[in-house]
N, C-alpha and C positions, 0 to 999 in steps of 0.2 A: 628344429623343435628340439633336435638332440642336443644340440648346443647351447639352447637358452636353460634346459633343465640341467647340463654340467656347468651353466655358468652358477646357477640358483644354488646346486649343491655346492661347490667350489667355495661359492659366497657364506653358505651357511657353516660350513667347515672353518670360517675365518673370520669369524661374527669374535668384537672384541669383549663378548658378553663375563659376569664375571662368573668365572669359574667356581662349581662348588662353593666357598664359604667368603671367596673372593670379594674385597668391596670398600669403600669405606664413604659410609652413606650421610647428606647433608642431615640434622635430628627435622629442620622445618618441614621437609618433605618425606617423613619417615613414614606418613600415612601408606604413601605408597608401595613400603617395602612392608606393612604389618602382615595383611595375608600370609606371606610367606614367611615370615619369622616366627608367625603362628603356628602355621602348617609345618616347621621346623620344632617345634617345642615351646616356643615362647607362651607365657601366662597373660603378661599384662597387655595392655594398647598401647600403642604410637603415643597418644597422649602422656599415658604415662611417665613417659622418656622427656618427651617436648611438649612445652603447653605454657606461653604467654600468658595466660591469663586466670593461671595457678601453680600453686608451686609442686614442682615434677624433679625428675632425676637430675636436667640439665641441672639444676640451682645448690646441688651436692658436689658436682663437680667443678675444676677451679685448673685454668694455667697457672703453674707455678714457675715462676718467674718468665722467661721467656723461651722454655725451653722442654718441660715437661709437664705431667700431670697428678694433680691430687685430688682428694675426695674426702670430701666433710663425714664424721664419725660420730661425730658428736652433736646436741647442742648446742655445744660452747665455743665453738669455732673451731674446735680440734679435728686434724686430717693429717691421713697418707700419703705419702710419697713414696719414691723410692732412695734407697740409701747412697745410689750413686747421682741422684738427684741432688740429693740435700749435702750431697758430698763438699764441693767446695765451703762451705759452710760453717760444717764439720769441723773441717781442718783449719779455717780461718780463727776459730775461737780455741784451737789445741796449742797444746804447748807442750813441751819436752817432760814440764811438770806435769802439766791439765790435759794429759794427751787422751779427749775424746775420740777420736780418730781409731786408735788401739783398743783404749779400756771402755767405750761407749760413754754416755750419759745419758742418764735420767732426769728430770726435773722430779722430784718430792711433793714439788707444790707449785701453786701459779708464780711464785716470790723466785723460783733459780730459774724458772724460764728464760731464755737468754734471746736479746733483740737482734735482728739482722737487718739492720742497714739496709739499702739495694734491694732487699727481696723484696718481691710482690708477686700476691696472689689475684688472679682476675677472674672473678664468674661473669658467663654471659646472661645478661638482661633479656635479650630479644634480638634475632637477626631479620634481616626483611630483602627480598629479591629489588634492586635498583639499578635493572640493568638498563631499563629504560631512559633513566632519567639521566645514568650516567653518558649512555651513549647519544643520547640528544644531537641533533646535528651534524652527525656522524654520519658520509655516505662512502660507499667503495672510491670515491673521486679525492677522499682527504687524505692528504699525505702523513706519513707516520709521524712526522713534528708535529705537525698541527693537531692530529688523533690526542696524541702525548698531553699536547697543551690544554686542549678540550678535556679531557678524560680527570687532567689534575684539576683544574677550576672547577668542574663539575662536581667531584670528591667534595673537596673544600667545603663545597658551598653545602651539601648533602648532610655531610656531617657534623655539621655549624649548627644546622637548625636541627638535626634530629637530637642531638644535647643541650640546647640551648635552655636555660634557666633550672639544670639540674646538675648532680655531679657526678654524672656519668662521660665517658667517651667512648668515640665511636670512632670504628676504622671503616675500611674499604675492602675490602678482597676480591680481585678478579679469578674468576674460574672458568675451565677450558680454553687455557691460552688467552684469557680476554673477551670472548664469546658471552661471558654472563658476567654479573656484579653482583656481591652480596655485602649488607651493611651488617655491622657486628655493633651494638650498642652492648658496653661490659661495665662492669663497677669494679673498680681497682684497687684494693688494698695494699696499703703499704706500713704498716706495725705487723712484721709476721715474725714469730720467736719459736726459736728452738726447743721440741719439747724433749723430745728422744731420740737416742742413737743406738742403735748393739754395736760392739765392738767389731773393729775390720773383719776378725775371723769367725764373726756369724756375716754381716751386711756384704762382704766382700770373698767369703768362702770360696775358695778355687781359682782367686785373682784374674789376672789376663788368661792365663791355661785354658780354665774354664768357661771364660766369658764367648756367648753364643752359640755356647757348646748344650747338649744335650744329653747324659742325665744334668741338673742341672741341682745343686745342695745351699744355694746362696738365700740368704735371710735380708733380703734388699731391701728393706723399709728405714726409712727415718719417720718422724710427727712432729709438727708443728703445729702453733696456735696462730692465728688470724685477733688481733684484737682492733676495736675500734670505739669513737666519743661515744660521749654517753648517750647522745641522741641514734647511736647505731649504723652511722656514715663513716667511712673510710679516714682515714686521720695519719699523718705521722708518727712516731712514737711518743708518748707521754707516760708516764706514772697513772695517772689519768683515766686512760683509757682501758675500757673492760674486753672480757671474752665478744666476740660476733655471735651472735645468735643464727645460722642460715635457714633460708626459707625452707629447707629439705636437706635432712643428712641420711645417710645410707643404713638400712639395716644391716645386721652381720651375721650371716646364715651358717651353722656350725654343723649345718649335715654335710659340705662336705659334697665333692662329685666324682661322680661315676664316668665311664667309659662310653661315650654316645650321648652324655647329658649335652643340652642348648646353652650356650653362651655368648653373654656379648660385652665388648671393649667400648667403653663410652670414657673419648680421650680428644687430646689435641695431637693428633698425627704430622709431622714435620714436614716432610718432602717426598712424593714419589714421582718417576717421569713414565709412566706407563702408557702414554702416546706417543713417545719418541719414534724418532725414524730408524733405521738399520745405522745409518750412518750414527748417530749421538751414541747408540748402544757399541759400537764398533771401536767409538773412539776411547769410550770408557773402558773397555773389556781389554782392547788390546794397548791402549796405552795409558790413559789416566791414571787407573788401577795400580799397575805395574810398578810405575815409576812411585806413586807415594808409598807403596810397600815398601818398597825397597828403601827408599831415602826413612821412613819411619824406622825402619827396622835398625838402623844406625844409630837415631836419635836413642832407639830404648835400651839398645846395649849399654849404650853409656850411661845412662839415667839409673837405669836399673843394677849397674856394678856399685853407682855412687850409692844407690840406698840400701844394699847391703851393708854397709861398712857401719853406720849410725844412726840412730834415731831421728838424730835433727835433721839429717839427710833427708830416709825415709819420708820424713813429715814434707822436709822442701819438695820432694819430685813427685808425691805421692797424686795430689790432680793433674800433673802436667803429663804424667805416664797414662793414666787412668784416661784421660781424653785425648793421645796420642793414640794408646794400643785399639779405643775402642773401633775408630774405623779403620783402622791396620788389618784387625782380623775379619772385620765386616767383610773389605773388599777381598780377598783371598778368598772368601765364603761365594762371592756377588762373582768372579768371575770363573771358579769351577762350575758354580750352578748355571749360569748360561753359558760356559761349553760344553753342559753335559746336556743343557734342552736344546742347544743348535740355534740359539737363540737369535743371532746374527740373519740365521738362515729363516727363521721362520716369520722374523720383519720383514724379510725382502719376499717373502711368497704372500706375504698379506698388502705389501705393499704394490705389486703386481697385478695383484686381483682391484687392489683400488684405481690403479692406473686402469684397467679394462672396461670399471663402472664410469669413471669419471672419462671417457676419451671424444665425449657428444657433450662433456659440459663444460664452456671456455673457464668458469671460475675455477676449476680444480686441476685440468684436464695436463697440467705441465707444472702443479705444485712438488710434487715430490723431486721432481727432476731440477725445478731451481734450488729448493733445498739442498739438494746432493753437491750443487756448486757452491753456494753459500759455506757447505762444512769442509768441504775442500781446500777454503780460502781459512775460515777457523783453524784447522786442524795444527797447524804449527802455531799458531798465535797461544792459541788452549796450551800445548807443549811449553814454551818458553814462561809463559804464568806460572805454571804448574811448577817450574823449576827452579822461579822466583820465589813463591811460596812456600814450596818443601823442601827446597835446597839452599839458597841464598839467603834466606829468611831463616832457617833453620834453630839457628844457634840464637842467644840472648845476645850475645855482642853485637852482633850484624842487626839486630834488629834494633839495639842503639844506634848504631853508627845510620841506619836509614833512618831515627828517630831526631837525630844530628841536623840532618839536612834539610827538616822543617824549619828551622830556624830560619836558614834562608827564605823558606817561603813568605812566612810569617814579614821577613822584612820588606818583602814586594807590596804589603798592605796599608801603603801611604805611611812607612812609619809612626805605626800604633803601638805604642810604647806597652798597652793596656795589653793588648794579643802577644806583645815580644815573655810579656810577664807571662805569662799562663802557658805558654809553651816551655818558660824555661822551670816553669813548677811543673809540670808534667813530667821533662824531661828527670830533672832530681827525684821526682817517685819512684820513677824508672832505675836511676841509679844506685836510689837507696836498697831496693830491693836488689838490683845485681851485687852489690859490695857486700852484703851480707853473708856473712861464713865464706869472704871472697877465697882465701885459699883453698878451701875443698872446690868451690864451684866454678871458678876459674879455669880448672884442670878439667872438669866435665866440658865444660862450655867451649873451650878451647878444641878439645877432639871432637868435639861435634862439627864445632867450624870448619876445623880442617878436614876431616870428613866427607862430609857434604859436600864442600867447594871442589875436593878433588873429583868426586863422583859426575857432577856438575860439568864439572871440566871434560873430564875423561869422555864421557857423552855426548860432547861438542856444544855444549848449551854455555860457554863460559870461554868467550874469547880473548880473553886478556892473557896478557906474556904468554902467546901462542908460543914464542921460541922458547921457553923452558921445556926442561924436560919434567917429568910426573913426580921425581924425586927432587927435582929446583926446584918446581910451583909446591911441594909440599914445604920445602923449606922457606921459602917465600911466603907465605900463609903465618908460618911460627912468626914469623921476622916481623909482618903487618901486626898480628896481636900483640907481641912483646913491646911494639912503638908504638900504638896508638892512646891517646888518654884515655881510650875507655877502659882500658887494664891496667889504666896507673891511678887509682882513687882520688890522691893528694892531688895528682896535680887537675886532675880533671875540674873536682872542685873550684879549685882556685883559678883553673882557668876561665870558667862559668860566672867566678863570682866577682870576676874582673869586669865582664862586659856590660857596658852603660845601656839600659834599653833605649834610653831616650836618644843614643847615637851606637848601634849595635853593628853597623856594617864592613866598618874594616875590620873589627876582631871577628866579627863569623865568617866571612872572607877570609882571613888567616888560617882561620879551623878549618873549612873547607878544603882549602890546597893544599895543606898541611898534613893532616891526618891520614896515614896510610889505610885508616878503617873505611873511613868518607870517600875517601876517593874509590875504594875497591868497589862497596856497595852501588857508588852511581856511575862505576863504569859497568858490572853486571845490570844494571838498569837499564842503560843505554842499549848495552848489546842485546838485551834479550827484549826490549818494548821498543826501540826506535830502530825498529829495521821497516822497507817498504811493505812486507807483508802486514806490520802493525799498524799501518797505514788508516787501511779500508776497516782495523778491526771494529770498531764501533759500526759503520753503514754494516758491514756481516750480520753484527748482533742484530741492527734493526730487521733486516732484512730477513734474518730465523725467526722473531718474533713475528714480523707478520705474514709470513708462510705456514709456520705453525698453528696459527689463528685460523687461517683457511683451513690446514690441511684437516684441524680437529674438528672444523665448522662444516667439511665435505662430511667426514665420518658420524656428525650428528646426523646430517642429512640421511645416510646412504642406510643407515641402521634406525630402525624403529625405535621408541621410549621403550617400548617392556616386549618381553617376551613373553611368552606363555611356558610355563614349567611343566612336568610332567603329568602335574592335576590340572587341566584344562580350566579350570574355574581359578588358579592361582596367578596373578602376573606378577614378576618379578624383572624389577629395573637395572640393568646392565650397564648401564653408560656412564662410571659415578665420574666424580672430578678427580685430580689429582690432588695428595694431599698438599695442606698449604699453611700449616697450623693455625687450622680454623676446627672447632669442633664437631665430630664424626661418631657415628655409630659403626662399629664390623662386628659381625655377629658369624657364631659355626658351633663346633660341635669339639669335646674333650675327647681328642681321638689321636693316638699312638702312631708310629709310621715307620717303614721298611728304611734306613739311609743306604744300606748295601743290601747285596745279595747277602741271604745267610743271618742277616743281623733285625730283630725288630725292639724297638724302644718302646716299651710299657706308657701310658700317657701320666703316672704319675713318679714321684720319688718320694725317700723317708729318712728318718735322722740315721735310719740303717747307714744309708749311702754315706753319710758325713763320717761315720766313725769307720769304714772300708776303705775311705780319701785317707785316713787323716795320715801325717806323719810332720811328727816333729822335728825333724830337718828342715822343712821347708815353710816357710812363712806362713803361704797362702793355704796350707794345709793343716796349721797347728788347730786343734779345738782345746775352745775354752773348759777350765778344767771343771766349772757348775756345769755346763750343759755335759759333758761325761758322766758327769755323777748325776744326772738328773734321767740320762737315758741307759744308766748302768739299775737305777733302782724303778723304770719305768713310770718316772713318776709324769705323767701327759697330763693328768688332770682329765676335762671335760673336751679337750683338744684331741685326742686321738682318735682313730678311725674307728668302724667295726671290726676291724680285724684287731685293734689293739694298738696295730702301727700310730707312728707322729710324721702326718703329712709333710712335704717340706713343699714342693713345687709341683705344677702339670701344663701339660702342651694341650692346645685348641688350634683350630682350624682358621683362628680372628684374622683377619686381617691387618696388619700391623706394622709401625715403622718407625724411624727417632720420633721425640717428641708425645708419644703413646706411653714414654717409661713412667712410672705410677699413674698408671689410668686404671679406674677401678675395671676388675672383671665381676659381669652378674650372670645371677642366674637367670632361671625360668622369669621368676617371680621379681626379678628384679633387686636383690638383694646379693649386698658384697660377698662373694666367694674367693679370689684375688688381685693382686695388685701385679698387673703387667708390667715384664721388666727388661725382655729378650726375646730375641729370635731365635731358631735355628739356624743352625752355621749353614746348614745345608739347604736352607731356603733362604738366606739373605739378598739374592738376587731379587725377592718380591719386590723392590722399589721400581725393578723397570719388566719384570717379568714372572707374573705370579703361575705357582706350580701348585696342586692341590694335595698331591701326594707326597709334599719335601715340605712345605711352607706352616710350620706352627709357629705361633708366640707362647713365648713361656713365661708363668705366674708364677707367685709365690703364694702358696695356700693360705687362706688368712689363719688356719689352725695354727700354724706355724707363725703368723706375726703374733697373735696372740699370747701360745707359749711365752715367745720370749721375753714379751712385756709383760706378763704375769709370773711366770714361772720360774724364768729366769733370772729377768731383773728385779724381780717384788713391786713391780711396778703397778701393781692391782688399782690402786684407784684410776688409771686410766683407760683400764676395762671398764669399769664401772660406772665410766660416764657414756660408754657406749649401750646399741641397742642390738641383742644379740635376742639371737629366733635357733631355739634347740631343734626346730623340726624342720 
């Protein structure tokens, strides 16, 4: 009896419940959370958030392109997202003469709004559990290969039927590693136009130094508008298109937030891996993150040095640096967080308890043992793949060399001249970008090429020219760069122009055999991928997918669907699915935290902090003169808080991840109070392990956003479109 009681106590301690405010909940099933959310402080109902029969908050939330979130704030299709989400489009429209990235951009009328070809905004129409239809005909005897074919066939049939006769698009995504499937019927808008963006000294204030850090003082927002045809349906850009009238747009609260206030984030979180085993967590923390950090440090060093030399180079590398640095810094926090929490040991303890429970259950008793065996196979494979993407593929030079090898691949397609021409066109576009300001760019890119390749060779990942000393290998790399056609624009153009697309074989073969960069990238590819271990890579990945599906199914069987909270009348679901870029709700409270002994971070920041950080000698900390003027006169208008301060940002305990960038942060009444844009560095391990003491999402206070639009930019006409609530 004592042993049973001890087991039950240990089991309770290791339950994978949503601790405190952890969780990314499915909107369609939110009624399961309703009582808990209302007990936590929410005033509205689950149907106010998600309802397929009536306009609701989900109709005001959109997927911005394929990796961020946005929210409608007017009945004229105006929506907000993050500055860093719109960053590439702001850069794309910027020139040295019209530098919207540096100076900002504000459309003072509809005619000035800038079309953004390729940018999409996606609204969820409805979602549906289609698990039974997708898995029909599949049983324990079905092989993984056959299962994949059946699932693919069913998904195609279900989605086609769901949108037949409509302009909607449907996708089906797996949940719980393929134990459940949900279909999402979407409306995709393709005429999206840039309306406004603050200067980067506001929208990216603090730069990479402050990225992932609290306190933050970043005005991280940009504004776009959706246009549709005269019938109100999605359409490609046309001057005849009209602003979209959303079914719902968000009311904006000027009341602000206080510590302890209920909040929820409604958006599209990208990827979490909460249910991975200790093997995958160890692979991330001990191998993948450290290697990636080291190699990205090299790239950032060279790009940032170039950016300091001229405005043109700053514009050229701005998006690239932002993209590289984001993961680079996040992984550092992830490693530190998991080490601080003994995360790998935590996972191992839970796995021991799972094995105890599964001992008399044939379906589950060996699943963790078999997973461990497959990860032992996968570890060296993952390491090689990582070195190829982060080292060999780090420079534009080697990316182009790899792209050249595709010419040989196209030739194998029965001599299809159209395919070859398409590949040549793609290559020429890449070369056009590479040769822009080539004198400067070649120096930067060659330095990255040489240093990352030397790093890979030093760590035993490149077996090419092994007889050379380190110094001789570096000299060899410089020679490769000098002799390759890629680094000789005129010769490269001439060579490509002479290739007959109808009979390209000999010319391409000559290029493959003679260009030293192509030879080098092929040798690296073969040495990293064509190994005995890699031969079993596909099989190992399939096995891990199958075993994880079984493992998660076992956890779902082990733990009940719901657990009673401290109030026995309130049930709280806790076994939430990992994020997969589908619409979710996360809820929590505005709350400060203690990152280390003797230090406490209060939950909001103000304009005062921007002035404290000001440094005219550091680009990321330059304060705009107009902003300083408004600060000195305290001309905050109705956007100040009750203390007369101008709030800039706040933190809360909502569980977020990448993809939540730009998500609306809503108060207890479902009104917009902020725009989510980051997490605290101390809690970036939350994709793998959530700690309620450290995990905080960082949001732009909506009052600072409105202040910048209205008082700083003089674009009050945009604020006038919105529905503001004073109380």
